[in-house]
NUZAMAR-97006 format. One record per atom (N, C-alpha, C, O): residue number from 0; atom name; x, y, z; residue in one letter. Coordinates in pm, whole numbers, always signed. Each point is the difference from the previous one (the first is absolute). Example, Ala and Ser with C-alpha at 12.3 -4.5 7.8 and 13.67 -1.06 7.14 Angstrom:
REC   n atom     px     py     pz res
REC   0    N  +1319   -569   +780   A
REC   0   CA    -89   +119     +0   A
REC   0    C    +90   +120     +0   A
REC   0    O   +104     -2    +66   A
REC   1    N   -139   +107   -138   S
REC   1   CA    +82   +119     +6   S
REC   1    C    -77   +109    +73   S
REC   1    O    +51   +111    +17   S
END
This chain:
REC   n atom     px     py     pz res
REC   0    N  +6743 +10481 +10876   M
REC   0   CA    +50   +108    +74   M
REC   0    C    +82   +108    -84   M
REC   0    O     -2   +120    +27   M
REC   1    N    +71   -174   -127   L
REC   1   CA    +80    +84    -82   L
REC   1    C    -81    +66   -111   L
REC   1    O    +43    +97    -62   L
REC   2    N   -155   -149    +39   K
REC   2   CA    -99    +48   -111   K
REC   2    C    +66     -6   -136   K
REC   2    O    -16    +89    -83   K
REC   3    N    +93   -198    +64   V
REC   3   CA    +60    -26   -135   V
REC   3    C    -37   -150    -32   V
REC   3    O    -32    -80    +88   V
REC   4    N    +39    +51   -214   D
REC   4   CA    -30   -136    -43   D
REC   4    C   +108    -97    +43   D
REC   4    O   +114    +42    +21   D
REC   5    N   -145   -168     -6   R
REC   5   CA   +107    -94    +39   R
REC   5    C   +108    -14   -108   R
REC   5    O   +117    -26    +29   R
REC   6    N   -158    +44   -150   S
REC   6   CA   +100    -18   -109   S
REC   6    C   +101   +115    +12   S
REC   6    O   +118    -18    -29   S
REC   7    N   -167   +140    +73   T
REC   7   CA    +91   +113    +17   T
REC   7    C   +100    -32   +111   T
REC   7    O   +119    +30    -13   T
REC   8    N   -165    -89   +122   I
REC   8   CA    +95    -37   +107   I
REC   8    C   +101    -92    -48   I
REC   8    O   +118    +15    +31   I
REC   9    N   -160   -114   -109   S
REC   9   CA    +91    -99    -61   S
REC   9    C    +98    +74    -87   S
REC   9    O   +117    -38     +3   S
REC  10    N   -149   +136    -79   K
REC  10   CA    +87    +75    -90   K
REC  10    C   +104    +79    +92   K
REC  10    O   +118    +10    -33   K
REC  11    N   -167    +41   +143   Y
REC  11   CA    +98    +67    +93   Y
REC  11    C   +103   -105    +48   Y
REC  11    O   +120    +26     -1   Y
REC  12    N   -167   -137    +40   E
REC  12   CA    +86   -105    +69   E
REC  12    C   +103    -47   -102   E
REC  12    O   +115    -25    +33   E
REC  13    N   -160    +12   -160   T
REC  13   CA    +88    -57    -89   T
REC  13    C    +98   +109    -78   T
REC  13    O    +89    -33    -79   T
REC  14    N   -121   +160   +113   G
REC  14   CA    +81   +102    -56   G
REC  14    C    -41    +42   -137   G
REC  14    O    +70    +79    -63   G
REC  15    N   -186   -131    +12   K
REC  15   CA    -48    +40   -132   K
REC  15    C    -49   +144     -4   K
REC  15    O     +9    +69   -101   K
REC  16    N    -63    -26   +217   V
REC  16   CA    -50   +133    +15   V
REC  16    C    +55    +63   +126   V
REC  16    O    +11    -66   +103   V
REC  17    N    +25   +196   -109   T
REC  17   CA    +43    +66   +124   T
REC  17    C   -124    +76    +53   T
REC  17    O    -67    +70    -76   T
REC  18    N    +37    -83   +202   P
REC  18   CA   -120    +78    +55   P
REC  18    C    +33   +150     +2   P
REC  18    O   +117    +37    +12   P
REC  19    N   -213    +44    -23   T
REC  19   CA    +21   +140    +14   T
REC  19    C    +31    +36   +146   T
REC  19    O    -22    -78    +94   T
REC  20    N    +73   +199    -81   Y
REC  20   CA    +38    +49   +127   Y
REC  20    C   -124     -3   +101   Y
REC  20    O    +10    -41   +115   Y
REC  21    N   -125    +87   -170   Q
REC  21   CA   -116     +2    +80   Q
REC  21    C    -42   -142    +44   Q
REC  21    O    -47    -20   +112   Q
REC  22    N    +64    -73   -199   T
REC  22   CA    -31   -139    +28   T
REC  22    C    +88    -54   +119   T
REC  22    O    -44    -63    +96   T
REC  23    N   +172    +96   -117   L
REC  23   CA    +96    -43   +106   L
REC  23    C    -34    +63   +138   L
REC  23    O    +12    -67   +103   L
REC  24    N    -54   +191   -101   V
REC  24   CA    -40    +72   +120   V
REC  24    C   -124    -77    +58   V
REC  24    O     -5    -30   +119   V
REC  25    N    -92     +0   -205   H
REC  25   CA   -120    -75    +42   H
REC  25    C    +45   -143    +56   H
REC  25    O    -47    -40   +107   H
REC  26    N   +135    -34   -177   I
REC  26   CA    +45   -124    +52   I
REC  26    C    +61    +14   +136   I
REC  26    O    -30    -79    +90   I
REC  27    N   +116   +180    -73   A
REC  27   CA    +66    +28   +127   A
REC  27    C   -113    +21   +109   A
REC  27    O    +12    -57   +109   A
REC  28    N   -117   +134   -134   D
REC  28   CA   -100    +17    +92   D
REC  28    C    -69   -129    +36   D
REC  28    O    -18    -30   +118   D
REC  29    N    -21    -49   -218   V
REC  29   CA    -68   -122    +32   V
REC  29    C    +85    -87    +83   V
REC  29    O    -49    -53   +100   V
REC  30    N   +174    +33   -134   Y
REC  30   CA    +90    -89    +78   Y
REC  30    C    +63    +59   +115   Y
REC  30    O    +78    -65    +70   Y
REC  31    N   -109   +190    -47   K
REC  31   CA    +54    +77   +120   K
REC  31    C   +150     -3     +8   K
REC  31    O    +56    -33   +104   K
REC  32    N    +11    +69   -216   V
REC  32   CA   +148    +16     -5   V
REC  32    C    +28   +140    -44   V
REC  32    O    -84    +65    -61   V
REC  33    N   +201    -19    +91   D
REC  33   CA    +48   +134    -40   D
REC  33    C     +5     +3   -154   D
REC  33    O    +56    -90    -63   D
REC  34    N   -118   +195     +3   K
REC  34   CA     -3     +4   -146   K
REC  34    C   +136     +4    -58   K
REC  34    O    +20    -51   -111   K
REC  35    N    +79   +109   +180   T
REC  35   CA   +126     +7    -51   T
REC  35    C    +63   -138    -17   T
REC  35    O    +91    -16    -81   T
REC  36    N   -138    -83   +157   Y
REC  36   CA    +45   -137    -22   Y
REC  36    C    -29    -50   -136   Y
REC  36    O    +78    -78    -55   Y
REC  37    N   -190   +120     -4   L
REC  37   CA    -41    -43   -130   L
REC  37    C    +44    +98   -113   L
REC  37    O    +22    -41   -113   L
REC  38    N    -10   +166   +146   T
REC  38   CA    +26    +93   -110   T
REC  38    C   +143    +36    -19   T
REC  38    O    +34    +39   -112   T
REC  39    N    +56    -47   +210   D
REC  39   CA   +139    +41     -7   D
REC  39    C    +68    -70   -122   D
REC  39    O    +65    +64    -83   D
REC  40    N    -83   -186    +78   E
REC  40   CA    +69    -74   -109   E
REC  40    C    -32    +43   -142   E
REC  40    O    +84     +8    -90   E
REC  41    N   -229    +24    +77   L
REC  41   CA    -45    +42   -130   L
REC  41    C    +43   +149    -33   L
REC  41    O    +31    +34   -114   L
REC  42    N    -32    +49   +215   E
REC  42   CA    +45   +139    -20   E
REC  42    C   +140    +12    -44   E
REC  42    O    +35    +89    -76   E
REC  43    N    +47   -179   +124   G
REC  43   CA   +147     -2    -32   G
REC  43    C    +21    -57   -145   G
REC  43    O   +106    +26    -58   G
REC  44    N   -199    -99     +2   S
REC  44   CA    +18    -54   -137   S
REC  44    C     -9    +99    -99   S
REC  44    O    -80    +93     +9   S
REC  45    N   +165   -107   -114   S
REC  45   CA     +6    +94   -107   S
REC  45    C   -131     -6    -93   S
REC  45    O    -32    +93    -74   S
REC  46    N    -34   -202    +83   S
REC  46   CA   -120    -19    -89   S
REC  46    C   -128    +38    +65   S
REC  46    O   -109    -12    -57   S
REC  47    N   +124    +62   +184   Y
REC  47   CA   -131    +33    +74   Y
REC  47    C    +27   +111    +92   Y
REC  47    O   +106     +3    +63   Y
REC  48    N   -201    +93    -52   S
REC  48   CA    +15    +98   +106   S
REC  48    C   -147    +20    +50   S
REC  48    O    -96    -13    -76   S
REC  49    N    +86    +45   +205   A
REC  49   CA   -132    +20    +55   A
REC  49    C    -70   +118    -67   A
REC  49    O   -119     -7    -28   A
REC  50    N   +195   +118     +0   D
REC  50   CA    -60   +110    -66   D
REC  50    C    -53    -30   -131   D
REC  50    O   -106    +51    -37   D
REC  51    N   +174   -132    -38   K
REC  51   CA    -42    -42   -127   K
REC  51    C   -127    -84     +1   K
REC  51    O    -78     +6    -95   K
REC  52    N    +57    -82   +197   S
REC  52   CA   -126    -75     +9   S
REC  52    C   -119    +84    +42   S
REC  52    O   -115    -28    -35   S
REC  53    N   +146   +129   +109   I
REC  53   CA   -106    +86    +47   I
REC  53    C    -51    +94   -111   I
REC  53    O   -120    +12    -22   I
REC  54    N   +217    +55    -48   L
REC  54   CA    -31    +99    -98   L
REC  54    C    +63    -48   -130   L
REC  54    O   +119    +20    -23   L
REC  55    N   -199    -83    -61   K
REC  55   CA    +44    -57   -125   K
REC  55    C     -3    +98   -120   K
REC  55    O    +36    -32   -113   K
REC  56    N    -80   +151   +147   E
REC  56   CA     -6   +101   -116   E
REC  56    C   +142    +55    -27   E
REC  56    O    +97    -23    +73   E
REC  57    N    -95    +99   -185   N
REC  57   CA   +130    +56    -39   N
REC  57    C    +71    +78   +112   N
REC  57    O    -59    +92    +58   N
REC  58    N   +174   -125    -28   P
REC  58   CA    +76    +65   +111   P
REC  58    C    +21   +154    -20   P
REC  58    O    +23    +74    +95   P
REC  59    N    -32    -34   -215   D
REC  59   CA    +14   +143    -28   D
REC  59    C   -130    +75     +7   D
REC  59    O     -2   +121    -20   D
REC  60    N   -108   -190    +48   D
REC  60   CA   -131    +69    +13   D
REC  60    C     +0    +77   +126   D
REC  60    O    +18    -52   +110   D
REC  61    N    -41   +185   -131   K
REC  61   CA     +1   +101   +107   K
REC  61    C   -106    -36   +107   K
REC  61    O    +26    +17   +120   K
REC  62    N   -146    -69   -162   D
REC  62   CA   -106    -27    +89   D
REC  62    C    +50   -116    +97   D
REC  62    O    -28     +4   +119   D
REC  63    N    +99   -102   -172   M
REC  63   CA    +39   -105    +81   M
REC  63    C   +110    +41    +93   M
REC  63    O    +17    -58   +107   M
REC  64    N    +57   +155   -148   E
REC  64   CA   +107    +60    +89   E
REC  64    C    -70    +71   +119   E
REC  64    O    +47    -12   +113   E
REC  65    N   -152    +80   -136   M
REC  65   CA    -69    +69   +110   M
REC  65    C    -65   -102    +91   M
REC  65    O     +2    +18   +122   M
REC  66    N    -59   -125   -177   I
REC  66   CA    -56   -111    +78   I
REC  66    C   +100    -63    +87   I
REC  66    O    -29    -24   +117   I
REC  67    N   +151     -5   -166   R
REC  67   CA   +105    -52    +79   R
REC  67    C    +33    +93   +119   R
REC  67    O    +17    -44   +113   R
REC  68    N    -10   +171   -142   E
REC  68   CA    +33    +96   +105   E
REC  68    C   -106     +3   +102   E
REC  68    O    +32     +2   +119   E
REC  69    N   -161     -2   -155   I
REC  69   CA   -106     +1    +96   I
REC  69    C     +8   -122    +93   I
REC  69    O     -1    +12   +122   I
REC  70    N     +7   -133   -186   I
REC  70   CA     -2   -121    +81   I
REC  70    C   +127    -17    +83   I
REC  70    O     -3    -67   +103   I
REC  71    N   +115   +129   -145   S
REC  71   CA   +117    -12    +82   S
REC  71    C    -10   +101   +123   S
REC  71    O    +54    -29   +107   S
REC  72    N   -119   +137   -124   N
REC  72   CA    -19    +97   +108   N
REC  72    C   -126    -34    +90   N
REC  72    O    -15    +58   +108   N
REC  73    N    -68   -146   -151   H
REC  73   CA   -122    -32    +79   H
REC  73    C    -15   -152     +6   H
REC  73    O    -73    -59    -79   H
REC  74    N   +144     -4   +176   P
REC  74   CA     +5   -141     +8   P
REC  74    C   -139    -62    +24   P
REC  74    O    -24   -114    -39   P
REC  75    N    -67   +188   +102   D
REC  75   CA   -135    -41    +29   D
REC  75    C    -79    -16   -131   D
REC  75    O    -83    -90    -16   D
REC  76    N   +113   +181    -77   L
REC  76   CA    -69     -9   -129   L
REC  76    C    +51   -119    -79   L
REC  76    O    -78    -72    -63   L
REC  77    N   +209    +50    +68   K
REC  77   CA    +63   -118    -64   K
REC  77    C    -68   -129    +51   K
REC  77    O    -35    -87    -80   K
REC  78    N    +15    +75   +215   K
REC  78   CA    -50   -114    +58   K
REC  78    C   -149    -17    -44   K
REC  78    O    -46   -112    -26   K
REC  79    N    -26   +222    +18   A
REC  79   CA   -144     -6    -35   A
REC  79    C     -4    -49   -154   A
REC  79    O    -82    -85    -37   A
REC  80    N   +166   +137    -43   L
REC  80   CA     -4    -48   -137   L
REC  80    C    +37   -142    -16   L
REC  80    O    -54    -70    -85   L
REC  81    N   +149    +25   +167   L
REC  81   CA    +35   -145     -1   L
REC  81    C   -115    -87    +47   L
REC  81    O    -22   -111    -49   L
REC  82    N    -51   +166   +146   D
REC  82   CA   -127    -72    +54   D
REC  82    C   -100    -10   -109   D
REC  82    O    -67   -102    -14   D
REC  83    N    +55   +208    -65   I
REC  83   CA    -98     +5   -113   I
REC  83    C    +40   -110   -104   I
REC  83    O    -88    -63    -59   I
REC  84    N   +216    +43    +40   Y
REC  84   CA    +49    -94    -95   Y
REC  84    C    -50   -141    +30   Y
REC  84    O     -9    -81    -92   Y
REC  85    N    -23    +49   +221   T
REC  85   CA    -39   -132    +39   T
REC  85    C   -149    -24    -19   T
REC  85    O    -49   -113     +6   T
REC  86    N    -22   +222    -30   F
REC  86   CA   -139     -9    -19   F
REC  86    C    -38    -71   -126   F
REC  86    O    +82    -12    -90   F
REC  87    N   -209    -39    +80   N
REC  87   CA    -56    -45   -127   N
REC  87    C    -32   +119    -84   N
REC  87    O     +6   +115    +43   N
REC  88    N    -40   -147   -162   E
REC  88   CA    -24   +114   -108   E
REC  88    C   -110    +92    +51   E
REC  88    O    +10   +122    -11   E
REC  89    N   -115   -181    +65   K
REC  89   CA   -113    +83    +45   K
REC  89    C    +32    +92   +108   K
REC  89    O    -37   +117     +1   K
REC  90    N   +111   -174    +94   K
REC  90   CA    +48    +87   +116   K
REC  90    C   +103   +106    -47   K
REC  90    O     +2   +111    +52   K
REC  91    N    +81   -146   -148   K
REC  91   CA    +92    +96    -52   K
REC  91    C    -67   +117    -70   K
REC  91    O    +39   +115    +17   K
REC  92    N   -142   -147    -96   A
REC  92   CA    -80    +99    -69   A
REC  92    C    -72    +95   +106   A
REC  92    O     -5   +122    -19   A
REC  93    N    -42   -176   +118   L
REC  93   CA    -63    +79   +108   L
REC  93    C   +104    +90    +69   L
REC  93    O    -25   +118    +23   L
REC  94    N   +134   -170     +7   A
REC  94   CA   +110    +74    +68   A
REC  94    C    +38   +118    -90   A
REC  94    O    +17   +112    +48   A
REC  95    N     -5   -134   -172   V
REC  95   CA    +41   +106    -99   V
REC  95    C   -110   +108     +4   V
REC  95    O    +32   +118     +7   V
REC  96    N   -157   -156    -11   K
REC  96   CA   -116    +97     +7   K
REC  96    C     +2    +81   +123   K
REC  96    O    -21   +121     -3   K
REC  97    N    +49   -189   +117   V
REC  97   CA     +3    +73   +128   V
REC  97    C   +117   +105     +8   V
REC  97    O    -12   +110    +55   V
REC  98    N   +125   -157   -116   I
REC  98   CA   +121    +84     +9   I
REC  98    C    -32   +133    -94   I
REC  98    O    +25   +115    +36   I
REC  99    N    -82   -149   -156   K
REC  99   CA    -22   +110    -92   K
REC  99    C   -105    +97    +57   K
REC  99    O    +18   +121    -12   K
REC 100    N   -126   -170    +74   S
REC 100   CA    -97    +85    +62   S
REC 100    C    +54    +84   +112   S
REC 100    O    -31   +118    +15   S
REC 101    N   +113   -183    +62   N
REC 101   CA    +65    +79   +111   N
REC 101    C    +93   +108    -45   N
REC 101    O     +7   +107    +61   N
REC 102    N    +68   -136   -170   I
REC 102   CA    +91    +97    -54   I
REC 102    C    -85   +117    -62   I
REC 102    O    +34   +117    +16   I
REC 103    N   -135   -147    -79   Q
REC 103   CA    -95   +103    -59   Q
REC 103    C    -55    +95   +115   Q
REC 103    O     -4   +122    -14   Q
REC 104    N    -36   -186   +125   A
REC 104   CA    -50    +67   +104   A
REC 104    C   +103    +98    +66   A
REC 104    O    -30   +114    +38   A
REC 105    N   +157   -171    -28   L
REC 105   CA   +106    +92    +47   L
REC 105    C    +33   +109    -90   L
REC 105    O    +35   +108    +47   L
REC 106    N    -44   -126   -178   K
REC 106   CA    +19   +105    -91   K
REC 106    C   -100   +114    +11   K
REC 106    O    +32   +118    -17   K
REC 107    N   -154   -161    +47   E
REC 107   CA   -103   +100    +27   E
REC 107    C     -8    +63   +129   E
REC 107    O    -82    +90    +19   E
REC 108    N   +162   -131    +75   F
REC 108   CA     +2    +42   +140   F
REC 108    C    +61   +130    +10   F
REC 108    O    +11    +54   +110   F
END
């Protein structure tokens, strides 16, 4: 149901690996618990932040700054991107193609 290897779950349970924010959101959905139940403790940790797990590129990168602004102003877009994160690689590639073609169509409109 979580679409991760059993060894990965074991690493989460033993604390060897910290799941990404997106993984925690997915786990919350699967187990039908409020995501803040799983993410609040990690977000308060000095070694982890949800924003860091979502956007791992250089924080001074102006493109990433614009992306952060877009997803903070458009929560539906953020949710859609998090949904794409749960897709397998083939579906992710298709989603990217669909998004790019729609953006191109809007530019030409």
